[in-house]
C-alpha positions as CSV (number, residue, x, y, z in Angstrom):
1,M,0.4,-0.1,-0.2
2,V,0.9,3.6,-0.6
3,G,1.4,6.1,2.4
4,V,-1.1,8.5,3.3
5,G,0.6,11.5,1.4
6,A,0.1,9.9,-2.0
7,G,-0.8,11.7,-5.0
8,A,-4.0,12.3,-7.1
9,G,-3.7,9.4,-8.9
10,V,-3.1,7.2,-6.4
11,Q,-6.2,9.1,-3.9
12,R,-8.5,7.6,-7.1
13,A,-7.3,4.2,-6.8
14,R,-7.9,4.1,-3.2
15,Q,-11.7,6.1,-3.5
16,F,-12.4,3.2,-6.9
17,M,-11.7,-0.1,-4.4
18,V,-13.9,1.9,-2.0
19,L,-17.0,2.4,-3.9
20,A,-16.1,-1.6,-5.6
21,T,-15.7,-3.4,-2.4
22,G,-19.0,-1.7,-1.0
23,L,-20.7,-2.8,-4.3
24,N,-19.5,-6.3,-3.4
25,R,-20.6,-5.9,0.2
26,T,-23.4,-4.7,-0.9
27,S,-24.4,-7.8,-2.9
28,H,-23.8,-9.6,-0.3
29,L,-26.5,-7.9,2.3
30,A,-28.9,-8.1,-0.4
31,V,-28.6,-12.4,-0.6
32,A,-28.8,-11.8,3.1
33,A,-32.1,-10.1,3.4
34,V,-33.6,-12.2,0.8
35,A,-32.6,-15.0,2.9
36,A,-34.2,-13.9,6.3
37,A,-37.6,-12.7,4.6
38,R,-37.9,-16.3,2.9
39,L,-37.7,-17.9,6.4
40,P,-41.2,-19.3,7.3
41,D,-43.8,-16.9,8.3
42,P,-44.1,-18.4,12.9
43,A,-47.8,-17.2,12.2
44,A,-48.4,-20.4,10.1
45,G,-47.4,-22.7,12.6
46,P,-43.2,-23.7,13.3
47,V,-41.4,-24.9,10.6
48,G,-39.0,-27.3,11.9
49,P,-36.2,-25.1,14.1
50,T,-37.9,-22.2,12.8
51,G,-39.9,-19.8,15.3
52,P,-40.3,-16.0,16.5
53,G,-36.9,-16.6,18.6
54,V,-34.9,-17.1,15.5
55,L,-36.6,-14.6,13.0
56,T,-36.0,-12.3,15.5
57,A,-32.1,-13.2,15.6
58,S,-32.0,-13.3,11.9
59,W,-33.2,-9.6,11.6
60,M,-30.5,-8.9,14.7
61,L,-28.0,-10.5,13.1
62,F,-28.7,-8.6,9.5
63,G,-29.0,-5.2,11.5
64,L,-25.4,-6.0,12.8
65,A,-23.9,-6.6,9.7
66,V,-25.5,-3.4,8.2
67,A,-24.4,-1.1,11.1
68,S,-21.0,-2.6,10.7
69,S,-20.9,-1.8,6.6
70,A,-22.1,1.7,7.2
71,V,-19.8,2.6,9.4
72,L,-16.9,1.3,7.6
73,Y,-18.2,2.6,4.7
74,G,-19.4,5.5,5.3
75,T,-15.8,6.5,6.9
76,A,-14.0,5.4,3.7
77,Y,-16.6,7.0,1.8
78,R,-15.7,10.4,3.8
79,R,-12.1,10.0,4.1
80,G,-11.2,8.6,0.1
81,R,-9.6,5.8,1.6
82,F,-10.5,3.1,4.5
83,R,-9.1,3.1,8.0
84,R,-7.1,0.3,8.9
85,R,-9.2,0.0,12.5
86,W,-12.3,0.0,10.8
87,V,-11.3,-2.7,8.6
88,W,-10.1,-4.6,11.7
89,A,-13.5,-3.9,13.6
90,D,-15.7,-5.0,9.9
91,V,-13.5,-8.3,9.8
92,L,-13.7,-9.2,13.3
93,V,-18.1,-7.7,13.5
94,M,-18.7,-9.8,9.7
95,G,-16.1,-12.4,9.6
96,C,-15.5,-13.8,13.5
97,A,-18.5,-12.4,15.8
98,L,-21.2,-13.2,13.1
99,P,-21.3,-16.9,12.3
100,W,-20.5,-17.8,15.8
101,L,-23.7,-15.5,17.0
102,A,-25.6,-17.1,14.1
103,L,-24.8,-20.7,15.3
104,W,-25.3,-19.8,19.1
105,W,-28.5,-18.2,18.2
106,V,-29.6,-20.5,15.6
107,G,-28.6,-24.2,16.6
108,G,-28.8,-27.0,14.9
109,T,-29.6,-27.0,11.3
110,A,-31.0,-24.0,11.1
111,A,-27.4,-22.7,10.8
112,S,-28.3,-23.7,7.1
113,A,-30.5,-21.1,6.5
114,H,-27.8,-18.3,7.8
115,G,-25.0,-19.5,4.7
116,W,-25.3,-15.8,4.0
117,V,-23.6,-15.3,7.7
118,V,-20.4,-16.8,6.5
119,L,-20.8,-15.6,2.7
120,L,-19.9,-11.9,4.1
121,G,-16.2,-12.9,5.1
122,G,-15.4,-12.6,1.2
123,S,-16.7,-9.2,1.7
124,A,-15.0,-8.4,4.8
125,S,-11.5,-10.1,2.9
126,A,-12.1,-7.7,-0.2
127,A,-11.8,-5.0,2.0
128,A,-9.3,-5.8,4.0
129,A,-7.1,-6.6,0.9
130,A,-7.4,-3.2,-0.3
131,G,-7.2,-1.6,3.3
132,L,-4.8,-3.1,5.5
133,G,-1.9,-3.8,3.1
134,R,0.0,-7.3,2.6
135,R,0.7,-8.3,6.0
136,G,-2.7,-7.3,7.7
137,C,-4.5,-8.7,4.4
138,A,-2.6,-11.4,5.4
139,A,-3.4,-12.4,8.7
140,A,-7.2,-10.8,8.3
141,V,-7.5,-13.9,6.2
142,L,-6.3,-16.7,8.0
143,L,-8.5,-15.4,10.8
144,L,-11.3,-15.3,8.6
145,L,-10.7,-19.0,6.9
146,A,-9.9,-20.1,10.7
147,T,-13.7,-19.1,11.8
148,S,-15.1,-20.5,8.4
149,V,-13.4,-23.4,9.1
150,A,-14.7,-23.9,12.9
151,V,-17.9,-22.4,12.5
152,R,-19.0,-25.4,9.5
153,L,-16.9,-27.7,11.4
154,G,-19.4,-27.1,14.4
155,A,-22.7,-27.3,12.6
156,P,-24.0,-30.1,13.5
157,D,-26.4,-30.2,10.1
158,G,-23.4,-31.0,7.9
159,G,-22.0,-27.8,7.4
160,A,-18.3,-29.5,6.4
161,A,-19.6,-30.4,3.4
162,V,-20.0,-27.1,1.5
163,L,-16.4,-25.8,3.6
164,P,-14.4,-25.7,0.4
165,G,-16.9,-23.6,-1.3
166,H,-16.4,-21.0,1.5
167,V,-12.8,-21.3,1.8
168,N,-12.8,-20.6,-2.3
169,A,-15.1,-17.3,-2.0
170,V,-12.8,-16.1,0.5
171,A,-9.4,-17.1,-1.1
172,T,-11.3,-15.8,-4.2
173,S,-12.0,-12.4,-3.1
174,V,-9.3,-11.7,-1.2
175,L,-7.1,-12.5,-4.4
176,L,-9.1,-10.1,-6.9
177,A,-9.3,-7.3,-4.7
178,G,-6.0,-7.7,-3.6
179,V,-4.7,-7.4,-7.3
180,L,-7.3,-4.6,-8.6
181,S,-6.3,-2.7,-5.6
182,W,-2.3,-3.4,-6.7
183,Y,-2.9,-2.4,-10.0
184,L,-4.7,0.9,-9.5
185,E,-2.2,1.7,-6.8
186,R,0.3,1.0,-9.1
187,E,-1.1,3.4,-11.9
188,G,-1.8,6.2,-9.9
189,A,1.6,6.2,-8.9
190,L,2.4,5.8,-12.3
191,L,0.2,9.1,-13.5
192,D,1.0,11.2,-10.3
193,S,4.7,10.6,-11.3
194,A,4.5,11.4,-14.8
195,Q,2.3,14.8,-13.2
196,H,5.2,15.9,-11.0
197,R,7.4,15.4,-14.2
198,A,5.7,17.3,-16.2
199,V,4.9,20.4,-13.6
200,T,8.7,20.3,-12.9
201,A,9.6,20.4,-16.5
202,E,7.0,23.1,-16.9
203,A,8.7,25.5,-14.2
204,E,12.1,24.7,-15.3
205,R,10.4,25.8,-18.8
206,A,9.4,29.0,-17.4
207,R,11.9,29.6,-15.7
208,Q,14.1,29.5,-18.4
209,A,12.0,31.9,-20.4
210,E,12.4,34.1,-17.5
211,R,16.0,33.7,-18.1
212,T,15.8,34.9,-22.0
213,A,13.2,37.6,-21.6
214,H,15.2,39.5,-19.1
215,H,18.4,38.6,-20.9
216,A,17.0,39.8,-24.0
217,A,15.1,43.2,-22.3
218,L,19.2,43.5,-20.5
219,H,20.3,43.3,-23.5
220,D,18.4,45.9,-25.0
221,T,18.4,48.9,-23.1
222,V,21.0,47.9,-20.0
223,L,23.9,46.8,-22.6
224,A,22.5,49.1,-25.7
225,T,22.8,52.6,-23.7
226,L,26.5,51.3,-22.4
227,T,27.6,50.4,-25.8
228,A,26.3,53.7,-26.7
229,I,28.2,55.5,-24.2
230,A,31.3,53.6,-24.0
231,S,31.5,54.3,-27.9
232,G,32.0,58.2,-27.2
233,R,29.0,59.0,-29.3
234,V,26.7,60.3,-27.2
235,D,27.3,62.4,-24.4
236,A,27.2,60.6,-21.4
237,G,26.2,63.7,-19.0
238,A,23.4,65.0,-21.0
239,G,20.1,64.9,-19.4
240,P,18.1,62.4,-22.1
241,V,20.8,59.4,-21.5
242,R,21.3,60.4,-18.0
243,E,17.0,60.6,-17.5
244,R,17.6,56.7,-19.5
245,C,20.9,55.6,-16.9
246,A,18.0,56.3,-14.2
247,R,15.5,54.3,-15.2
248,E,17.4,50.9,-16.5
249,A,19.4,51.3,-12.8
250,A,16.0,51.0,-11.4
251,Y,15.5,48.7,-13.5
252,L,18.0,46.5,-12.4
253,R,17.8,47.1,-8.9
254,R,14.1,45.7,-9.0
255,L,15.3,42.6,-10.9
256,V,17.9,41.9,-8.4
257,Q,15.2,42.6,-5.6
258,Y,12.6,40.1,-7.3
259,D,15.1,37.5,-8.0
260,G,16.0,37.6,-4.2
261,A,12.7,37.9,-2.9
262,H,11.7,34.8,-4.8
263,G,14.3,31.9,-5.1
264,G,15.7,33.1,-8.2
265,T,12.9,33.2,-10.6
266,V,10.8,36.4,-11.5
267,A,7.1,36.2,-12.8
268,G,5.5,38.6,-15.2
269,A,8.9,38.7,-17.4
270,G,7.2,39.2,-20.4
271,G,6.7,43.0,-19.2
272,A,10.2,43.6,-19.1
273,A,11.3,41.6,-22.0
274,D,8.9,42.8,-24.1
275,A,8.3,46.3,-23.9
276,P,11.5,47.9,-22.5
277,G,11.0,51.0,-23.8
278,R,7.9,51.4,-21.7
279,L,9.8,50.3,-18.7
280,A,11.7,53.0,-18.9
281,A,9.3,55.4,-19.2
282,D,7.0,54.4,-16.6
283,G,8.6,53.0,-14.3
284,G,7.7,49.2,-15.1
285,R,5.8,48.6,-11.6
286,S,2.7,45.9,-11.4
287,A,0.2,46.4,-9.1
288,S,1.6,43.6,-7.0
289,G,4.6,45.9,-6.1
290,G,7.0,43.2,-7.9
291,L,8.1,43.7,-11.5
292,P,6.0,44.9,-14.5
293,A,3.2,42.6,-15.6
294,P,1.8,42.1,-19.7
295,A,0.8,45.4,-20.9
296,P,-2.6,45.9,-21.5
297,A,-4.2,47.2,-24.1
298,V,-2.5,50.0,-26.1
299,S,-2.5,51.6,-29.2
300,L,0.3,51.1,-31.4
301,G,1.3,54.5,-31.5
302,A,2.0,54.9,-28.3
303,A,3.6,51.6,-27.7
304,L,6.3,52.8,-30.5
305,E,6.5,56.3,-29.4
306,D,8.0,54.9,-26.4
307,A,10.7,52.7,-28.7
308,V,11.7,56.1,-31.0
309,R,12.1,57.8,-27.6
310,S,14.6,55.2,-26.3
311,A,16.2,55.5,-29.5
312,E,16.6,59.4,-29.3
313,C,18.0,59.3,-26.0
314,L,21.6,57.7,-27.9
315,G,21.9,60.2,-30.3
316,L,19.3,58.4,-33.1
317,E,17.5,60.7,-35.1
318,V,14.6,58.7,-36.3
319,T,11.4,59.8,-38.6
320,A,8.2,58.3,-37.9
321,R,4.6,58.3,-39.5
322,Y,2.3,56.2,-37.5
323,H,0.5,58.8,-35.7
324,S,-1.1,60.6,-38.6
325,L,-1.9,57.4,-41.0
326,P,-5.2,56.4,-40.8
327,G,-6.3,52.4,-40.1
328,V,-3.6,51.5,-37.6
329,P,-6.0,49.7,-35.2
330,A,-5.3,49.3,-31.3
331,V,-3.7,45.9,-30.8
332,P,-3.4,44.0,-27.1
333,G,-1.1,44.8,-24.6
334,E,1.3,41.4,-25.6
335,A,1.3,42.3,-29.3
336,A,1.8,45.9,-29.0
337,A,4.8,45.4,-26.5
338,A,6.5,42.4,-29.1
339,L,6.7,45.1,-31.6
340,A,8.0,47.5,-29.4
341,A,10.6,45.7,-28.2
342,A,11.3,44.3,-31.6
343,V,11.4,48.6,-33.3
344,T,13.8,49.1,-30.3
345,E,16.2,46.1,-31.0
346,A,15.9,47.5,-34.9
347,L,16.9,50.9,-34.1
348,N,19.7,50.1,-31.7
349,N,21.0,47.7,-34.7
350,V,20.7,51.0,-36.5
351,R,22.6,53.6,-34.3
352,V,25.3,50.4,-34.0
353,H,25.9,48.8,-36.8
354,A,24.4,50.7,-39.6
355,G,26.9,53.6,-39.8
356,T,24.5,56.3,-40.0
357,G,22.6,58.5,-37.5
358,R,19.2,57.9,-39.2
359,A,16.2,55.4,-39.3
360,Y,12.9,55.9,-40.6
361,L,10.1,53.9,-38.9
362,T,6.6,53.6,-40.4
363,A,3.5,51.7,-39.1
364,V,0.6,50.7,-41.3
365,G,-3.0,49.0,-40.9
366,R,-3.2,45.8,-42.8
367,D,-5.8,43.2,-42.6
368,G,-7.6,43.4,-39.5
369,G,-3.4,43.4,-38.0
370,V,-0.1,45.6,-38.6
371,A,3.0,45.7,-40.4
372,V,5.7,47.9,-39.0
373,T,8.7,49.0,-41.0
374,V,12.2,49.8,-40.0
375,V,14.9,51.2,-42.6
376,D,18.0,52.9,-42.9
377,R,20.5,53.4,-45.4
378,G,23.7,52.9,-44.0
379,A,26.0,50.2,-44.6
380,G,23.9,47.2,-44.7
381,F,25.2,43.6,-44.7
382,D,24.8,40.0,-46.7
383,A,21.3,38.8,-45.1
384,G,21.7,35.6,-47.3
385,A,25.0,34.5,-46.3
386,V,24.2,35.1,-42.3
387,F,21.2,33.3,-42.2
388,D,22.3,30.4,-43.8
389,A,25.3,30.0,-41.5
390,G,22.2,29.4,-39.1
391,A,20.5,31.0,-36.5
392,R,23.4,30.9,-33.9
393,E,24.8,33.4,-36.1
394,L,22.0,36.1,-35.8
395,G,22.9,37.0,-32.5
396,T,21.3,37.7,-29.6
397,G,19.6,41.0,-30.7
398,L,18.0,39.4,-33.8
399,R,17.1,36.0,-32.8
400,R,15.3,36.8,-29.2
401,S,14.5,40.7,-29.6
402,V,13.1,40.5,-32.8
403,Y,12.2,37.0,-34.4
404,G,11.5,35.4,-30.9
405,R,9.6,37.6,-29.6
406,M,7.2,38.2,-33.0
407,A,6.7,34.7,-32.9
408,A,5.6,34.3,-29.5
409,A,3.2,37.0,-29.9
410,G,2.0,35.3,-33.0
411,G,3.9,38.0,-35.2
412,R,6.5,37.1,-37.8
413,A,9.6,39.6,-38.7
414,G,11.5,39.8,-42.0
415,V,14.8,41.3,-42.7
416,E,16.3,42.3,-45.9
417,S,19.6,43.9,-46.1
418,V,22.7,44.0,-49.2
419,P,26.0,45.4,-48.4
420,G,26.4,49.4,-49.2
421,E,22.2,49.7,-49.3
422,G,21.0,49.5,-46.5
423,T,18.6,47.0,-44.0
424,R,14.8,47.0,-44.1
425,V,12.7,45.2,-41.0
426,D,9.3,44.4,-41.7
427,L,7.1,43.1,-38.7
428,C,4.1,42.0,-38.6
429,W,0.9,41.1,-36.4
430,P,-0.7,38.6,-36.5
431,A,1.5,36.7,-38.6
């Protein structure tokens, strides 16, 4: 038997065994009720040893059997499993006390009319197999068999003739119930183990996704700022640059505090990873005071404005056309955050790699979605050669911040570039 602290699968197996053995007990009690009802009516005169005392004794025995069954299965139903003490009580009452009481109260040849009493030993053995474990079940079965043998041999009406049948009934009941209980609990334990592995794997995937998202966020914000300052292309003392540095320092501080307070995992990482510009603008706190939650539904223009302002803080001039263009719909917060993050990285790439200080950003509505384009007229690169070399050659920027984020939000990204002719990044949502 599995310990008390079992999983849901094992618990369901135990509940099923309570139901199965309960139905078995109910069928035996039905046989008992029919047998007691068929005893001759004392008003018609005594027939053999069957008189008013025998009828009363029969129904008293039946009532005792019902009471023992109600206690055993009532407690088992409420707890979802058998309790050992009540199983032992049932074995002693149903399998030991009732047969001797029947022989004592009825006596003589009338004992054969109460064979159902010994029959109940079979259902008592089934409950023992389901609720007592191997050693307890073996002890209970030996006690039941010994009682059955003693009562049958003590009956003066030739009860020994049917003894093999009763022994076989008890042995069959305990064997079937034991095998079924073992099989169901084993399958339940396997199910619990598989579920635990799935939950653990999902938690690990979530942690990995958080790490990836935060790496991308740090790449798009803090690393981009430090790279721009280190290159000397921006004045580190300029007001916009200092303001951006302060915002990103606050984000790093919250990240470290949240990471330490939650055992190394960060909930809601999508907000930091998918909308670094928005985080820098509004402080990025969620309602719970932790890291930001996913962005609510916003207009695409508002989301892109953060990306443009972030790039302009580092000296890139952006010609943007999205506020005045008709047909640009509001998009879900997750999609807006992904588009803004991808635009942020595309503008970062223009500033760092294109060799030009100007970029062009356009957003238009298309087929119920949006299409965003970032274009520069800088150095460009051989996109075909880079993409053919494999995903590893794409780098963190394109792979995570552009392609990865758009795919995660249900969109798609494309890059066209030729050496000496600039680069075009197309972002579409939905895909």
